[in-house]
Phi, psi and omega in degrees: 000125180263120179242147176292332180233078190303336183295347179291335181273098184253148178232028176228155173283169188231111182227125175054041177077012181235147176267123192236147170273175172279139179298330181257013175066013178280151181209170177231141179279142176243126184242156174280116183294344180286330182217006178062019175283153182283127175267330181157186179235149172233151183289145171258104186291157176278167178301318181295326178291322177293320175298324177296321178298319177296318180299319181289323175295322179295318178297316183291336182300322184302324179274318185296322183296330181264000174296128181308141188299328179295328178284321174299316180296323179294322178293318175300319180296322176295320177299315178302314180297320180292321178299315179291323179300324184251028185299324182293317178295316180297321178295321179296316178298315180299313181297320181297317186268341182251331176095355182286149181306147186302322178298317177296320180298318177298320177298321179294321180298316179294321176298315179298316180297328182297330178289323178296314180297315182300310184285337173299319179281316183294333179302329180288345180251016179274086190238156171276197181212157173271130182254124176304130190287147171244007182237127182306127174077000183261160180228089181275155177187183179226153168232154181257125183244138172291146186281332183134224180284132177246128173265125183244113184248118192237157185265180183269347187281330173229075193287348176257308186295325181290336175282310185293327180297326178274309189294320182297321178294313181297313182293320178297325180285344181108008175276161167254159189227148167238114182265131171242100178280168173295141182288347176287332185227061184278335190292329177295317179296319181290327175295321176297323178296319177301316180289328175296321177297315179295330180288339176105017174297135179297157179304136177089348182283322181233119183229147177231124180234148176227136180201178175309127193308308184291318180298315182296317179298311183296325179294313181291309185292326183277351182286125182295341178283343175277117185257351178215137177236125175239119186236136169237127181169205184286157176297324180299312180289325177302323177294322177296318178301317180297318181294317179296317180297318180295321179294328183279350183123191182268124175210165179287135178227125174241133185231127170243108195245205189288173178211158173219068194294128171277149176232110188254123176253103182286165184297335181265009182291154169282113189298313180297319178297317181300319180296314182294321178293321179297318177301312182294322183284339184263319198256003172299142180055036181057031181079001182271066188215130182294342177263004183297144178288106183267320183242115181258117180253123185239132177303138189306321180299335181258355194301304185298318180293320179297312181303318181294312182292318180296316180297319177299316181294321180294320179295338180277349181296135181272123180256140178173181178292155192295334184267001178281131183302139174081359182292136180246336181227125180261197181280166167287164191286324183202177184298322180298320178293320178296315181297318180296324179296311179299322180293321180293321178295315179298321178297316179295318179298317180293333181272002174105005178286158177259131175267108185259354173201141176066224178093004182220161173302146182286153180297341178293341180079197180059227184257023176273135177229139182295135173305133196231141172241127179243106181273158180061035176291151185211159175307144184101336175277140180299324180299331182270318189276333189252158170290126183252100179275070188192166179277051179230138184226146181254133181238133180223163178255161173213162183250324184229161177296319179302319181294314184289327175296316179299314181291319180296320182280353183279067179202154177286345186270160179203050183268279185239152174218156181233144178227132170243116183196164177241338180282122186296328178293319177297316183299309184288329175297317180290319178304315185282328187269342179283130181274060180226143187286339182224128180235122179254130184247123175057033177190155180261339182267116181218351181269169179161170185302323184280352189258149179278098184274132177169180185232173173236179186053228183276011179265003170138181179225137176084178182226152175237143184086165181065185177297331180292342183296341177282339192305320180293348190243005182225159171236145173268117179258125179265141172228152175229108182271111182287176182299129182280137176291145179265145179296145179294143178285148180293143179295000000 
């Protein structure tokens, strides 16, 4: 792999400003999902090494928390500039280890950089307040304090943006961080560590560790010196994180978990617009996105036309390796994801659904699967009931708003939902009645640095981005300054 800044491709973990091997020499292979070729190995650290990373972050916190905010912000701004300066190299690394098309990877790098810039500025506005007194002679108020060491556990589908969205907020607030990326996509995290070092973060402020997944999670979450845990991943693992955190004592926990997003096409929707928005909402990252539109509900008068137009558009999507020009859909991440995709399609077909596009492994072989439309999907089918981290979508019809609200809300998840409609009464009724934390209307792009990203129900706790993005990493400290004694008058 030819990079303009070759030092970005690291194969060691990063602790206290040093690049480290595993003490027991264990490592994990990282492969390119497009062709299963070996990209390299990264060390699987021991428990004691991960504990050492926490210790160094804890040590560094005492100085970093008192660093003037303008200097913290300046360091974040340098990190932001370096990420953008090396966006092509970072995108290449991301595409190689994750498989998403290069254009998408470049978009993720810019998206990731936007969080660093946002929190660099917002950190300067992280202020307490003066409270009008209710006590004679007293002066109450608040100050905002960083909580301490933050453990950031991130997934493989957005291996750069999920780190910066958490880390920039934590670092801006005055916390130090230990990042544990997915072992499938470690090189993106290590490249960010290299750029953080170049930006001038002091030793111990930004650390990256990789280890056996459960051991690493339990070590970080269970360490009493870790005062905040921010996790993005499956609901199943999120529940494990919560249990470990509770066993270790009381600490801040933020969770961004799974989704089973409904996509509602109302009877008054613009049909062509609905098809294009559905394509964008479903097939980014090959459908391996917690916000992907999994269940598409179409008003019965539009149903047949939508299925035909949507299926035609899906068949036109270009599938291929990430560096091939014009590719829109890449491979699945690993064999388990590919197998689960094939099983869900077979289950829907056996239950009577119609496969109107795709439905089979792609001719490219490997972990490529044809973008798929499954019409007449219904409860009981895996494609309908489960989160589908794949380029497969379920389409169903509905007759009334009450019916589609009931069906859309019939899931344990509550992350994102989509609405295509033109009638303002329909739009606002759906916004308020859908049990999802984020509702996008007539568009697929709705996330970004200024917005509070997160879920409800089994889709998570807390928010990332926006002013709310600081919440997992700060405490509000109240003070009440009593009446000050006056100096005695001179005799």
